[in-house]
C-alpha positions as a Markdown table, in Angstrom:
| # | Residue | x | y | z |
|---|---|---|---|---|
| 1 | Unk | 13.5 | -37.7 | -38.5 |
| 2 | Unk | 12.2 | -34.2 | -37.6 |
| 3 | Unk | 9.0 | -32.9 | -36.3 |
| 4 | Unk | 7.9 | -31.7 | -39.7 |
| 5 | Unk | 8.2 | -35.1 | -41.2 |
| 6 | Unk | 6.3 | -36.7 | -38.4 |
| 7 | Unk | 3.6 | -34.1 | -38.6 |
| 8 | Unk | 3.5 | -34.6 | -42.5 |
| 9 | Unk | 3.1 | -38.4 | -42.1 |
| 10 | Unk | 0.4 | -38.1 | -39.5 |
| 11 | Unk | -1.5 | -35.4 | -41.5 |
| 12 | Unk | -1.5 | -37.9 | -44.5 |
| 13 | Unk | -3.7 | -40.2 | -42.3 |
| 14 | Unk | -6.6 | -38.0 | -41.3 |
| 15 | Unk | -8.0 | -40.6 | -38.8 |
| 16 | Unk | -4.6 | -40.7 | -36.9 |
| 17 | Unk | -4.5 | -36.9 | -36.9 |
| 18 | Unk | -7.9 | -36.7 | -35.4 |
| 19 | Unk | -7.1 | -39.4 | -32.7 |
| 20 | Unk | -4.0 | -37.5 | -31.7 |
| 21 | Unk | -5.7 | -34.3 | -31.5 |
| 22 | Unk | -8.5 | -35.8 | -29.5 |
| 23 | Unk | -6.0 | -37.4 | -27.0 |
| 24 | Unk | -4.3 | -34.0 | -26.6 |
| 25 | Unk | -7.6 | -32.1 | -26.0 |
| 26 | Unk | -8.7 | -34.8 | -23.5 |
| 27 | Unk | -5.5 | -34.5 | -21.6 |
| 28 | Unk | -5.8 | -30.6 | -21.4 |
| 29 | Unk | -9.4 | -30.8 | -20.4 |
| 30 | Unk | -8.8 | -33.4 | -17.7 |
| 31 | Unk | -6.6 | -30.9 | -15.9 |
| 32 | Unk | -3.1 | -31.5 | -17.4 |
| 33 | Unk | -1.5 | -28.2 | -16.6 |
| 34 | Unk | 0.9 | -28.2 | -19.5 |
| 35 | Unk | 0.3 | -26.1 | -22.7 |
| 36 | Unk | -1.4 | -27.6 | -25.7 |
| 37 | Unk | 1.9 | -27.5 | -27.5 |
| 38 | Unk | 3.7 | -29.4 | -24.8 |
| 39 | Unk | 1.1 | -32.2 | -24.8 |
| 40 | Unk | 1.2 | -32.3 | -28.6 |
| 41 | Unk | 5.0 | -32.6 | -28.5 |
| 42 | Unk | 4.7 | -35.5 | -26.1 |
| 43 | Unk | 2.3 | -37.2 | -28.7 |
| 44 | Unk | 4.7 | -36.5 | -31.5 |
| 45 | Unk | 7.6 | -38.0 | -29.6 |
| 46 | Unk | 5.5 | -41.1 | -29.0 |
| 47 | Unk | 4.8 | -41.4 | -32.7 |
| 48 | Unk | 8.5 | -40.9 | -33.5 |
| 49 | Unk | 9.3 | -43.7 | -30.9 |
| 50 | Unk | 6.9 | -45.9 | -32.6 |
| 51 | Unk | 8.3 | -45.2 | -36.1 |
| 52 | Unk | 11.9 | -45.6 | -34.9 |
| 53 | Unk | 11.0 | -49.0 | -33.3 |
| 54 | Unk | 9.3 | -50.1 | -36.5 |
| 55 | Unk | 12.3 | -49.3 | -38.6 |
| 56 | Unk | 14.7 | -51.1 | -36.2 |
| 57 | Unk | 12.7 | -54.3 | -36.2 |
| 58 | Unk | 14.2 | -56.8 | -38.7 |
| 59 | Unk | 11.7 | -58.2 | -41.2 |
């Protein structure tokens, strides 16, 4: 799954998108020296990992 698919899925859920944006902004404002894009990429990777784990769990 690519980043565009992850972003699209997150954007469909406005609350989740706001939460991720707030987490990224909080990290940047608390002194994280990485760029906004790098922190956002980290959050997207976390979402991808969650999605991959959910799909691999047998139901």
